[in-house]
C-alpha positions in Angstrom: -32.2 10.3 -52.9 -31.5 13.9 -52.0 -31.2 14.7 -48.3 -33.5 17.3 -46.8 -31.9 20.6 -46.3 -29.4 20.8 -49.2 -31.1 23.8 -50.7 -31.5 25.4 -47.3 -27.7 25.1 -46.7 -27.0 26.6 -50.2 -29.4 29.5 -49.5 -27.8 30.2 -46.2 -24.4 30.5 -47.9 -25.9 32.9 -50.4 -27.4 35.0 -47.6 -23.8 35.4 -46.3 -22.4 36.4 -49.6 -21.7 40.1 -50.1 -22.7 41.6 -53.4 -21.3 45.1 -54.0 -22.9 47.2 -55.3 -26.2 45.8 -53.9 -28.9 45.3 -56.6 -32.3 46.9 -55.7 -34.0 43.5 -55.4 -31.5 41.9 -53.1 -32.7 43.3 -49.7 -36.2 41.9 -50.4 -34.7 38.5 -51.4 -32.5 38.5 -48.3 -35.5 39.2 -46.0 -37.5 36.3 -47.6 -34.5 34.0 -47.4 -33.8 34.8 -43.7 -37.5 34.1 -42.9 -37.3 30.7 -44.6 -34.1 30.0 -42.7 -35.7 30.9 -39.4 -38.7 28.6 -40.1 -36.3 25.8 -41.2 -34.4 26.0 -37.9 -37.8 25.9 -36.0 -38.9 22.8 -38.1 -35.6 21.1 -37.5 -35.8 21.7 -33.7 -39.4 20.4 -33.7 -38.4 17.4 -35.8 -41.1 18.4 -38.3 -39.5 16.8 -41.4 -42.5 17.4 -43.7 -42.3 21.1 -43.0 -38.6 21.0 -43.4 -39.0 19.3 -46.8 -41.4 22.0 -47.9 -39.1 24.7 -46.7 -36.2 23.1 -48.6 -38.3 23.4 -51.8 -38.9 27.0 -51.0 -35.2 27.5 -50.5 -34.6 25.9 -53.9 -37.0 28.4 -55.5 -35.3 31.3 -53.8 -31.8 30.1 -54.8 -33.0 29.7 -58.5 -34.6 33.2 -58.3 -31.4 34.8 -57.1 -29.2 33.0 -59.7 -31.6 34.0 -62.5 -31.6 37.7 -61.4 -27.8 37.7 -61.1 -27.3 36.2 -64.5 -29.9 38.3 -66.3 -32.5 35.6 -66.9 -36.1 36.3 -66.6 -38.0 35.6 -63.3 -40.1 32.4 -63.5 
């Protein structure tokens, strides 16, 4: 069984990773990722594990989206 939050942690690490030169799509991705991180921290503090699980799935989608764009694959 996967623990809740693994994708959130991976996304947080990606947010902190510098890419130079910055692709045009990255600021938008970063804003969305930071919003998910904020909501995840709120859900964790409120012990809302259903919301945290949903946000972890959203983080997974964002991580996959970033990897696809960086490696030239088409957006899903």
